[in-house]
Each structure stands twice: as C-alpha cells, then as structure tokens.
C-alpha positions in Angstrom: -34.1 -0.8 -11.9 -32.2 -3.5 -10.1 -28.7 -2.6 -8.9 -26.2 -5.1 -7.6 -23.5 -4.4 -4.9 -20.0 -5.4 -5.9 -16.3 -4.8 -5.3 -13.9 -3.8 -8.0 -11.1 -6.5 -8.2 -9.3 -5.5 -11.4 -9.0 -2.6 -13.8 -7.7 -2.1 -17.3 -8.2 1.3 -18.9 -12.0 2.0 -18.5 -12.9 -1.7 -18.2 -13.2 -3.3 -14.8 -13.9 -6.6 -13.2 -16.3 -6.6 -10.2 -16.9 -9.4 -7.6 -20.5 -9.6 -6.6 -19.7 -11.8 -3.5 -21.4 -14.9 -4.8 -18.6 -16.2 -6.9 -19.7 -14.3 -10.0 -17.2 -11.8 -11.5 -18.8 -9.3 -13.9 -17.1 -7.2 -16.5 -18.3 -3.6 -16.1 -17.6 -0.1 -17.4 -17.8 3.3 -15.7 -20.7 5.7 -16.1 -19.4 9.1 -16.9 -16.2 10.0 -18.7 -14.4 11.5 -15.7 -15.1 8.7 -13.1 -12.1 7.6 -11.1 -12.6 4.1 -9.9 -9.9 2.0 -8.2 -9.3 -1.5 -7.0 -11.2 -2.1 -3.8 -14.0 0.3 -4.5 -17.5 -0.8 -3.4 -19.9 0.0 -6.2 -23.5 -0.5 -7.4 -23.9 -2.1 -10.8 -26.7 -1.9 -13.3 -27.0 -5.3 -15.1 -26.0 -5.5 -18.7 -23.3 -6.7 -21.0 -21.1 -5.2 -19.8 -22.6 -4.0 -16.5 -22.5 -0.3 -15.8 -21.1 1.2 -12.6 -23.9 3.4 -11.4 -22.5 4.5 -8.1 -19.2 4.4 -6.2 -19.7 4.1 -2.5 -17.8 6.4 0.0 -14.3 5.2 0.6 -12.7 4.6 4.0 -9.2 5.5 2.7 -7.2 5.6 -0.5 -3.6 5.3 -1.7 -2.1 7.3 -4.6 0.8 6.5 -6.9 2.7 9.2 -8.7 4.5 9.6 -12.0 6.0 12.6 -13.7 2.6 14.0 -14.6 0.0 13.3 -12.0 -1.1 11.4 -8.9 -3.7 8.7 -9.3 -5.7 6.6 -6.8 -4.8 3.0 -7.2 -6.2 1.2 -4.1 -8.9 2.0 -1.6 -10.7 0.6 1.5 -7.6 -1.1 3.0 -7.1 -2.5 6.5 -3.3 -3.3 6.2 -0.4 -2.7 3.9 2.4 -5.2 3.9 5.7 -3.6 2.8 8.1 -6.3 1.6 11.8 -5.8 1.5 15.0 -7.9 1.3 18.7 -7.6 1.5 19.1 -8.4 -2.2 18.6 -6.4 -4.3 19.7 -3.3 -2.4 16.8 -2.3 -0.2 14.9 0.9 -1.0 14.3 2.4 2.4 12.9 5.6 0.9 10.1 3.7 -0.7 9.5 1.8 2.6 9.4 5.1 4.5 7.0 6.7 2.0 4.7 3.7 2.1 4.5 3.9 5.8 3.8 7.6 5.7 1.0 7.1 3.2 -0.6 4.3 5.3 -0.5 6.2 8.5 -1.9 9.3 6.9 -4.9 7.2 5.8 -5.3 5.3 9.1 -4.2 2.0 7.5 -2.2 -0.5 9.6 1.3 -1.4 8.3 3.5 -4.5 8.6 7.1 -4.7 7.3 8.2 -8.1 5.9 11.9 -8.9 5.7 11.9 -11.6 3.0 14.9 -13.8 2.2 15.8 -13.7 5.8 17.9 -16.8 5.2 20.5 -14.8 3.3 23.8 -14.1 5.1 23.4 -10.4 4.1 20.1 -9.9 6.0 21.9 -8.9 9.2 22.8 -5.5 7.8 19.3 -4.8 6.6 17.9 -6.0 10.0 20.0 -3.3 11.6 18.8 -0.6 9.2 15.2 -1.6 9.9 15.7 -1.2 13.7 14.7 2.5 13.7 11.3 1.4 12.3 10.9 -1.1 15.1 11.8 1.6 17.6 9.1 3.8 16.0 6.5 1.0 16.8 6.4 -0.9 13.5 6.5 -4.7 13.4 9.2 -6.4 11.2 8.2 -10.0 10.3 11.1 -12.2 9.0 10.4 -15.0 6.6 11.8 -16.8 3.5 8.9 -17.1 1.0 10.9 -19.2 -1.6 12.7 -21.5 0.9 9.6 -22.1 3.1 6.3 -20.9 1.5 4.2 -22.8 4.0 5.9 -21.1 7.0 5.5 -17.7 5.2 1.8 -18.3 4.8 1.5 -19.4 8.5 3.4 -16.3 9.8 1.2 -13.9 7.7 -2.1 -15.6 8.5 -2.9 -13.8 11.7 -2.0 -10.4 10.1 -4.1 -11.0 6.9 -7.1 -13.0 8.2 -10.4 -11.2 7.8 -8.8 -8.1 6.5 -8.2 -6.4 3.1 -4.5 -6.1 2.7 -2.1 -4.9 0.1 1.4 -6.1 -0.7 3.9 -3.4 -1.7 7.6 -3.9 -2.6 10.3 -3.0 -5.0 11.2 -5.3 -7.9 13.3 -8.3 -6.9 12.4 -8.5 -3.2 10.4 -11.8 -3.7 6.9 -10.3 -3.6 5.7 -12.4 -6.5 6.9 -15.6 -4.7 5.1 -14.4 -1.6 1.9 -13.8 -3.6 2.1 -17.2 -5.1 2.4 -18.8 -1.6 -0.7 -16.9 -0.5 -2.8 -17.4 -3.7 -2.6 -20.9 -5.0 -3.3 -21.1 -8.7 -2.4 -17.5 -9.2 -1.3 -17.9 -12.9 -4.8 -19.3 -13.7 -6.5 -16.6 -11.8 -4.5 -13.8 -13.5 -5.2 -15.3 -16.9 -8.9 -15.4 -16.2 -8.9 -11.7 -15.2 -6.9 -10.8 -18.4 -9.4 -12.7 -20.5 -12.4 -11.1 -18.8 -10.9 -7.6 -19.4 -9.9 -8.4 -23.0 -6.5 -7.1 -22.2 -4.7 -9.9 -24.0 -1.8 -9.9 -21.7 -0.7 -9.6 -18.1 -0.6 -5.8 -17.4 2.0 -5.6 -14.6 1.0 -2.0 -13.7 -2.5 -3.1 -12.8 -3.6 -3.4 -9.2 -5.6 -6.6 -8.6 -7.6 -8.1 -5.7 -7.6 -11.8 -4.8 -9.5 -13.8 -2.3 -7.2 -16.0 -0.1 -8.2 -19.7 0.2 -7.9 -21.0 3.7 -8.6 -17.6 5.3 -11.8 -16.1 6.6 -14.3 -15.3 3.9 -13.7 -11.5 4.2 -10.0 -11.9 3.6 -8.7 -10.2 0.4 -5.2 -9.4 -0.9 -4.3 -6.6 -3.3 -1.2 -6.8 -5.4 0.3 -3.9 -7.4 3.3 -5.3 -9.3 3.9 -2.1 -11.3 4.2 0.1 -8.3 6.7 3.0 -8.6 6.2 5.8 -6.1 3.6 6.9 -3.5 1.7 10.0 -4.1 2.1 12.2 -1.0 1.5 15.7 -2.4 -2.1 15.7 -1.2 -0.9 15.7 2.4 -0.7 18.9 4.6 2.4 19.6 6.7 0.4 18.7 9.8 -0.6 15.3 8.2 3.0 14.6 7.4 4.1 15.4 11.0 1.4 13.0 12.3 2.4 10.3 9.8 5.8 9.6 11.4 5.3 8.1 14.8 8.6 9.4 16.3 7.7 13.0 15.2 4.0 12.7 16.1 5.0 11.7 19.7 6.7 15.2 20.0 4.1 17.3 18.4 3.1 20.1 20.8 6.4 20.0 22.7 8.2 22.6 20.6 8.5 26.3 21.5 6.3 27.3 18.6 2.9 25.7 17.9 3.5 25.8 14.2 7.0 24.4 14.3 8.1 22.7 11.0 10.9 20.8 12.9 13.3 22.2 10.3 15.1 25.3 11.6 13.1 26.8 14.5 14.7 27.3 17.9 13.3 25.2 20.8 12.3 22.3 18.5 11.7 19.1 20.4 12.1 17.0 17.3 15.5 18.3 16.5 16.5 18.1 20.1 15.6 14.4 20.0 17.5 14.0 16.8 20.7 15.4 18.3 20.2 13.2 21.4 20.0 10.1 19.2 16.3 9.5 20.0 15.2 10.0 16.4 17.0 8.2 13.5 18.9 10.5 11.1 17.6 8.7 8.0 14.0 9.0 9.2 14.5 12.7 9.9 16.1 13.2 6.4 13.0 11.5 4.9 10.8 13.9 6.7 12.7 16.8 5.4 12.6 15.5 1.8 8.8 15.0 1.9 8.3 18.4 3.7 10.2 20.2 0.9 8.2 18.3 -1.7 4.9 19.5 -0.1 6.2 23.0 -0.1 7.2 22.8 -3.8 4.0 21.1 -4.9 1.5 23.3 -6.8 -1.7 23.9 -5.0 -5.1 24.0 -6.7 
C-alpha cells in the first residue's frame, strides 16, 4: 500500500490539512481515536478521500498550551520562536518569559521582536526588555505597519530556511507582521478553511504557511488564539536550565539540589542581591517553580 510523506499545516477538530511538498494540499483524518496530531508534524498518509494519517514521525520538539482543564500540544518540529511585543497595549512580560522558558526547554531558538518601535512609549518597554538582552536574547526592533518591507527584510535572515512560529498577545501587531510575511494571507486562510470544511476562520487554530521569497524550506506557524504556555511537564532541573541567567550559576550553590528559593549558600540568590539577576526574571522563576510543585503528577 502506497504511503505519502507530508507535513500537517492546519487542523480543525479531527480534520487536518497536509502539505505533500509538491504543491498539493490534502485533507486527511487521524487513524485511531486517541491520536494527538499537531501543526508541523511529519506524517505518512494513506491515499483516499479523505486521506488517512497512518503514522506520525518522531518529533524534534513540541510546545504545549494550557487552559483550565489540560495541556495540549499545538506546534512541533520548530527551529525558532519569534515572540512579538509592543508598548501598546501594555506588554505581557509574563507571557514573554514563559514563551522563552518553553522554547529553551525544547532546544528551540528564540527571537524577541519589539514591534511599533516608532511609538514614543517604546522607550519604557525597551528598558524593561534589557534584562532579556543581558541574558543573551536578541531584541529586534521594527514597525510592521509603518514599514512592512523593512520588517520583512529585518526578519529574513532569522526566518530563512527555518520553521518558525510567531507568538504574541492580542494587539501587538502580530497579524500585521504575518500579512507582511505572507502575501495574500486572506486568500490562503480562506482556502484552508474551505478545505477543512470549517466554514469560518478559527482563530484558535495553529497554521503553517510557506513564505514566498525565502528558501524553499522556510515555513511560518501562526497561532492567533494563543493564551498560555504549558510548562507543567517540566522538571525543576529543566526549569533551572531554561533561564540562561540561572543556568549559568547551576552547580555553584552550596547544595547540589538547591532550588534557588531559600537555601543558604545559593549562588542565584547571591547574584540577585548583587543586581546581576533581574528581580522580575527571578520572580517569574519562583512562580513557575511553585506551579511545578503544585501540579498533579501521573
């Protein structure tokens, strides 16, 4: 029986759209009632109408999102996440920090984009992002609405030949940025909706687009309905390695299993008191640490 390799580019319920790499997008369904398939998955399809997903290939990495009930994989096999923020509306630094933790824990590169950099109020946000620069992250400034061509040019070396995902809170201009990167997006979105018989644009669905003018392997995932990252699957050790400024001091504490919370001789807290670790970043670490402690374990 012939099977065709493809990549999942869109999902709606238990219906999916798969890109076979030759310009053909196939509607497909999962085999098995409990299959968990996400955007970016590499799969093997059995031909049919619809095609059937016979096998999901091993993933290089995965990101989860959370709601009040559960965590769910929503994107896999990423090379880069692009965290978009702006001075208006009020920036969500907690979301940014959690996105960076999730990426580093899965060995995914991360870029921070300060959009709407032409606003007079961007200076205050620039200062608040400085601790992330000090931790080793790159903050790229652009104005997607005012100069979409420049935004595309600035992002080109970061996105080219990679599978990237845009993440950002509502109102930061992410949709404007996506439109600058994916010409004809409205037509593309409608085609996907029609193929999935969804009847409408489902804003919570993660979708993968090819980027015209980039290398053939370039792809961009967009998740407009994103709410919160799922971090409950992390261990305390993984969390400690997922913040660069804390990871740099792992092994320097008096106790090998130091949680960097209350133990004497803690190198991380010493760096905090010396001003070498940002207080907001340390507070984020403590919040996630407590969540991991409180999370039910299987």
